[in-house]
N, C-alpha and C positions, 0 to 999 in steps of 0.2 A: 325614798328610804324611810322606814318607820323610825319613830323616836325610840332609841334603845332604853331610855329611862322608863317610858311607858311599858315596854316589854318587861323590864325588871320588876315593875310594881304590880302588874296585873297580866301576866302572860295568858291566863285562862280566858280572860275577856277578849283579848286580841285573837286568840286561837278560834274562839266561837264566831267572831265576826269574819275572820278570813275563811272559815269553813263554808260560809255562804257564797264565797267566790270560787269554791272548789280547791282551795289551798289548805293542806293539812300541816298544821304546826303542832309539834309535840311540846307542850308547856314544860313538862318535867325535864325533857332533854335540854331545853333552853335554860331552865333554872339551874340544872347541874353544871352546865358549861359556864354560865355566868358566875356561879358560886366559885368555881375553880379559878376563873379569871380574877375575881376579887381576892381570893386567897393568895394567888401568885403576885398580884399587885402589892398587897401588904408585905409579902415575903421579900420582894425585891427592894422595897423601901427600907425594910428592917436591915437587910444585908448591906445595903448601900450605906446606911447610917453606921453600922458596925465597921465597915471597911474604912469609912472616913475617920471614925474615932481611932481605929488602930493606926492609921497613917499619922494622925496627930501624935499618938503615943510614941511612935517610932522616932519622930522628930525630937520629942522631949528626952527619950532614953539616949539618943545619939548625942544630944548636947551635954548630957551628963557623963558621956564616955563609956557607957555600959554596953553590954552585948545586945545587939538588936536582932540577932538571928532567930530567936524564938518568935519574936513579933513578925518578922518577915514571913515565917512559915504560916503563921496565923492569917496574915493578909492574903497570902497566896491561896490558902484554903477558902477564905471568904470570897475571893475573886472567882474561883472555880464555881462555887455555889451560886454566886450572883449571875454569872454567865449562863449557867444551866437554867436558873429561874427566869431570866430575861428571855431566853430562847423559847421556853415553853409558853411564857406569857404572850410573846409576839405571835406564836403559832395559833394560840387560842383567839387572839384578837383578829387574826386573819380569817379564821373559821367563822367567827361571829359576823365579820364584815361580809364575807361571801354569802352567808345565810341571809343577812338583811337585804343584800342586793337581789335575792331571788324572791323575796316576799312582795306581793302586790300591796297597793294602798288599801287602807281600811275603809269600807263603805261608810258614807255619812248616815246618820240616823234618818230613818224615813225612806231610804232607798228600798224599793221592793225586792224581796228575796226570790230567787229563782235560778235555775240552771242554764237557761238559754233564752233566746228572743221571745219564746212563747209566753214568758212571764213579764215582758215589758208592758208598761202601762201608758196608754194614750192620755195626754193631758189637754190637747186642743187640736182643732182642725180648722183649716182656712181654705176658702175658694170653692168653686163649683166644678165638679168633674165634668169635662166636656163630653158632649154627645155628638155622634157622627151619623150621617145618613149613608155611610159606607163602612166597610170593615177596616178599622184603623190598622196601619202597618207599624212595625217596630222600626227603630232608627237604622238598623242594618239594611232592611229592604228599601227604605227611603233613600239612604245614602248610596247604596249600590245601584239603584235604578237611575239615579242622576249622575253617577260616576264621581261624586264628590267625596265619598268615603271609600277608601281603597285599602282593604286588608291584604290583598294578594301582593301588592308592591311592598307593603310593610314586612310581610313574611319573607319576601325575597331578601330584604335588607337586614332584618333583625330576628326573624323567627316569629313565633306566636306571641300573642298579647301585645301587639303594637299596631298602630294605624297610621295611615297617611290621609290627611284631609286636603282637599283641593278647592281652589277658587273661592266662591262665596261662602262655602261652609267653613273653610279655614278663616276667612275674614270674620264670620259670625263667632267663631271660637275666640278670636282676638278681641272682638267687640265686647263679649261677655266679661272677660277679665278686666278690660279697661273700665267698663261700667261699674263693676263691683268695687274696684279700687277708688273710683271717683266718689261713690256713695259713702264708703267707709272713711275716707280721708276728709271729705268736705262736710259730711253730715254727722258722722259718729265719733269724730275726734281721734282717729288713729293716725299715727305717723307712718308714712310709707317707707319701706326699707328695700334696698337692693342687697342681696345676701350671697355669700359663697354657697355653691352647690355641693362642695366637698367639705367635710368637717372631720375633726380628729376623734379619736375614741373617747376622750374625756367629755366632749360635747354630747356624743351619743349616750354615754353613761349618765350624764347629768339629767337628761329628760326621760330616762328609763328604757331606751331602745337596747342598750347593752347592760348586762350580758344576756338578758332574757331573749331578745329577738335578733341575735346575731345572724341566724340562718336566713333571715328575711332581708338582710342588707346587702347591697353591692359594695364591695371593698376593693381598693386598689392593691397593688402588689408592693407598695412601699413598706418599709419597716421602721416605725410602726405604720399600719395601714391607715388610710383615710377612707371615709365613707361617703357615697352619694346620698344626699339627704332623702329620707323617706317622707318627710314633711318639713315645711318651713318652720314649724314649731321648734325644731331642734336648734337651728342657728339663732332664731329670734329669742327664744327663752334663755339661751346661754349667754346672751348679751349681758345679763345681770349676774352671771356666775362670778363668785368671789368678790362681789361688790357690796358696799354698804350704801344704800340709797337714803337720801334725806326724806323724812316722812312727807313733807310738803310736796315732794315731786311725784308722789303716788296719787292715783294709779298711773302706770305706764300702759299705753295702748299702742301696739305695733301691728302693721299689716304688710304683707308682701305677696307678690305673685311669683311663684316659682314652679319649675318642674319638680316632680316627686318620683322617686325610683324605689321599687319594691320587687323582690323576687316572688312575692305572693306564695311563699312556702306554705304548704298545707291546703292550698285552695285549688289544686288541680282538679279539673272536671267541673268547677263552679264558674258560672258566668263566662264561658268560653266564647259565646257569641257576641260580636260587636265590641264596644269600647267601655262596657261597664267596669271590667276589672283588668287593668293593664299593668305592665311592668314600668311604663313611663306615662305619667299623666300630669295635669296641672291643677293647682289649687290657688285660690286667694285665701291665705290663712290669717286668722285673727289671734293675737296673744294679748293677755292682760297680766300685769303684775300688780298686786294689791296688798293692802293691810289685811291681816287675818279676819278682822271683824267686818270687812267689806266684801269678802269673796263670794258669799252666798248671793248677795244682790248683784255682784258683777257677773255671775253666771247667768242670771235672768236677763241682764242687759246684753251680754254678748250673744246669747241665743236669739234675742229679739233683733239684734243687728243682722244676723244671718237670715232671719225670717223676712226682714224688709226686702231683701233682694228678690225673693220669690214673689212677694206681694207686688213689687214694681213690675215684675215680668208677668204677673197674673197667672202664676202657675200654682195649682192646688197642691196643698201639702198637709201633713199632720206632724205633730211633735209628740214624741214618746220619751218617757224617762226609762232608762235602761235598768234592768234588774241586776242584782249583784253578780250573777254568773255571766253577764253579757258585756260588762264594762271593760274598758281597756286597763292595762296593767297599772298605770300611774293615777287613774281617775278615782275620785271619791264620790262623785255624782256626775252623770252624763245625760244630756238630752240628745237624742237623734232626731234630726229633721228629715222626713221622708217625703219625697215629691211623687206625685201621681204620674205613672207612665202608662198611657193607653195601650201601647204595644204589648205590654206585659199584663195589663189589667190589674195592676197592683201598685202600692206605694213602695219606693225604694230609697234607701239612705242617700242623702245628698250632702249632709253635714252632720258632724258629731261634735258637740260642744261640752267641754268637761272642766270641772274645777279639780285641781290636783292637791289642794290644801298645801301643806309644807313638804309634801313628799319629794317633789323635784328640788325644791329650794334647799333641803337638807343635803341632797347629793351634791348640789352646786355651791353650797355655802353662799346663797343669795339672801341678803338681809337688808333691813331698813333700820334707821335709828329712831326708836320710840321717843317722841318728844317729852313724854311724861317721866320716863325713867332715865333717858339719856343713853340707854343701852341698845346694842344691836339685837334685833329679833328676826326670825325667819319670815320672809314674805310668803304669800300664797300666789300660785301661778294658775292661769286658765288658758285654754286654747280651744279653737274651733274653726271649721272651714266656713269661709264666707263668700263664695261656696266652692265646691269641687267643680272646676270649669267644664270638664268633659261630661260629667253627669248632668250639668245644667244644659249643656248643648243637646244631649239626648232628650231631656224634658221639653225643650223648645221644639225640637224636630217633631216629636210625637204629639204634643198637645196642639201645635199650630199647623199640623199637616192638612192638606186639602185633597180632594178626591183624585186630582191628576198627579199627586205625588209631590207637588210643590209645597213650600213651607212659608207661611206668613212670618214676617219679622215682627216681633213685639214692638210696640210703639216706643218703649223706653230705650230700645237698641237702635232705632232708625238713625238718630244723629251720629252714631258710631259706625253706621253702615253706608254713609254718604247718601242717605235718603232712600236706599233700596228697601222696598216693601215686601218683596216676594223673592224667595230663592227657588 
């Protein structure tokens, strides 16, 4: 959520920056609404003071044995006016809060402007794109030929956008997640967490999934509902909701391997082949909670941690900074890491690493105690995939495929595969 004080002081500036994200904010409408809020706030304070003073006068008149009826009428009149003013004030506050909840984060300075992914900017590239002396197949053809990727059984069980993995391919999927966790916990300083896969509405709101993306979430029929997590970012980041963290404890680094559940609303017809885009998939997620002055460096660090996994697996990739129109709702700056997929002859996203500044922290009231001032201040939050397990599996299958359809196991994964070298 954006800082209301910033909006009060310079709504035109925020409107201009949000416009680069495709969000239209009417500065004059906001200014008028906020002016009315302020007017009512002062009016309620004034009426409350008058009511208090009248009540005190009633006590004094009563002690003198005089007629208090005129004063009682005045207090009743003030009470009615106060109730009316408080009601309108509360309604305006609710309108402002709802408005703030639908506004995306403001892009950082230097984020390239653009409407879609065509305006994203490549910042680096790593690895050598493999060459084959045969026509490379995509992961679907490879998996179906071996019988280890079974979409038909998944469709029988759950419908479209699900998959069943069998045998050594299922083991490879598990090995990838274990390998990622081991690197992030033993080398990058993250604390591994086991998390609930169901969260409440407050947690979803805290990280920006609600109310904006309610249509993309799977919810229970409870009242109030609980939600299957769309990413481990939601429960991990919300661990600091309502907390005041001591400055010396920062940064916090969390990682977790969880399933993720998304309706993929609005994506029908896109990536319907294979396991690129599923309703259920797995990720190893990275979250950092930092001081505001450290978050820019933390984003570079977190992105580098995700890139290390691809380097260890010797998978070629490129890293791009997303333009304003392609960033996620809560992000102020985002790097996408895109892995090379020979079966598609292109790079595809495998991780998205974002700094959310204090946007999520303000929703969650997540703060740290500044040692210089002694006062609580909002933290900055960051998140990124380290990596998406299913898409990494695809990348391994396609980059390590052989002419006969078998798949070499990357050396980094062989200890997790019991020494198996070929699938």
